[in-house]
C-alpha positions, 0 to 999 in steps of 0.5 A, spaced: 166 183 305 160 178 307 161 173 312 161 166 310 157 162 315 155 155 314 153 153 321 145 153 320 146 148 314 151 144 318 146 143 323 139 144 321 140 143 313 136 137 312 131 138 318 130 145 317 133 148 311 129 155 311 131 156 318 138 154 316 138 158 310 136 165 314 141 164 319 147 163 314 145 167 308 141 173 312 143 174 319 150 172 318 151 174 310 147 180 310 146 183 317 153 182 320 156 184 314 153 191 314 160 193 316 159 200 313 153 201 318 156 198 324 163 195 325 163 187 327 166 189 334 160 193 335 155 188 333 159 183 338 158 188 344 151 188 342 150 181 341 154 179 347 150 184 352 143 181 349 144 174 350 147 175 357 140 179 358 136 173 357 141 169 361 143 164 356 150 161 357 150 156 352 154 154 346 151 160 342 153 165 347 160 161 347 160 162 340 159 170 340 164 171 346 169 168 341 167 172 336 168 178 340 175 176 342 176 175 334 173 182 332 178 185 337 174 186 344 180 185 349 180 182 356 179 188 360 173 191 355 169 185 356 170 185 363 168 192 363 162 190 359 160 185 363 160 189 369 157 195 367 151 190 364 151 187 371 147 193 374 142 193 368 141 185 367 142 182 373 148 180 378 147 172 377 147 173 369 153 176 370 157 171 374 155 166 369 157 170 363 164 171 367 165 164 368 165 163 360 168 169 359 174 168 363 175 161 360 175 164 353 180 170 355 185 166 359 192 167 358 191 172 353 194 179 355 191 186 353 197 187 349 196 182 344 188 183 344 190 191 343 194 189 337 189 185 334 183 190 336 188 195 332 189 191 326 181 189 325 180 196 326 182 198 319 182 195 312 190 195 311 194 189 314 199 190 319 205 187 316 211 185 319 216 187 324 219 193 321 226 190 322 230 193 316 229 200 319 229 198 326 235 202 328 231 208 326 225 207 331 224 207 338 219 201 340 216 196 335 214 198 328 211 194 322 211 195 315 206 192 310 207 195 303 201 196 299 204 199 292 211 199 290 210 201 283 208 208 280 208 211 287 210 207 293 205 206 299 206 203 305 202 202 311 206 203 317 204 201 324 207 203 331 206 200 338 204 205 343 210 209 345 213 207 338 216 213 334 222 214 329 228 218 329 228 225 327 229 225 319 229 229 313 226 227 306 231 230 300 230 230 293 233 234 287 226 235 285 220 234 287 219 229 293 217 229 300 212 225 303 204 224 305 202 221 311 194 218 311 192 217 318 188 210 318 187 208 325 189 209 332 192 216 335 199 218 333 203 224 334 207 228 328 212 234 330 216 239 325 223 241 328 221 248 332 214 247 332 209 244 337 207 237 337 200 235 333 195 230 335 194 225 329 187 222 328 184 217 323 182 221 317 188 226 318 193 228 312 200 231 313 204 233 307 211 233 309 216 237 304 223 236 302 228 239 307 223 239 313 226 235 320 221 231 323 218 225 326 212 221 327 209 215 332 204 213 336 201 216 342 204 213 349 197 209 350 195 207 343 197 203 337 197 208 331 197 206 323 198 211 317 199 210 310 206 213 308 206 216 301 212 217 297 212 223 293 215 222 286 222 226 286 229 225 283 234 222 287 229 221 293 233 219 299 232 220 307 237 223 312 236 220 319 238 224 325 238 223 332 233 219 336 226 223 340 228 222 347 223 220 352 224 227 355 222 230 348 217 225 347 213 226 353 214 234 354 217 237 348 216 244 347 219 249 341 221 254 347 225 249 350 229 246 344 229 253 340 228 253 332 235 252 330 237 246 325 242 242 327 
């Protein structure tokens, strides 16, 4: 999606119309919009570091710091980026950059920033708190319906440590579920089997009658598309919660393979 920028025309449209056009249409409209080559987050990281190297802490640098925050760079990450760059760029330049960064990231916890960064890392929205199914989750989850016709497709997002209860999908014919992982790092487990780590691009096919759970890793947000496989009289049976002990150190040898 092309970035719409008017700052050049607003400030210099009459005085330097060509420069304004290059700034708005080429630099931002084309270069910054090439997200298939480099994400907005990575472009912000490169730009902030380049401007800091020149010792620039003017309105342009402030704009790019604000853009970096908007594009998902967290408070702890910008602190680490500036600290690392200081050894190559100069200590005094880092001090000047930190003063401006501290102002922009003031009173913003990494919990909020990480959620924003996670949402910015994927094309699908996080959606709203998944209150309708909250009783079947440990931790906060979010739900964004993407398709409710023909085939149900929902983007489900888990905060770090969040997981749903053990559950089983049933249907008289057909049915089941497919998980398509789109962002973050998650976990999936079928009853009696080892935990499987999930990464963007992974696909999980869940047949009817299989007891399982899925959710986020303890240190990462996680999103997957939940695709409802068409079936007759499809329904879900919710079972017991996945305890902290199971979540942090579950093994099939401890629990056995018998179905409850």
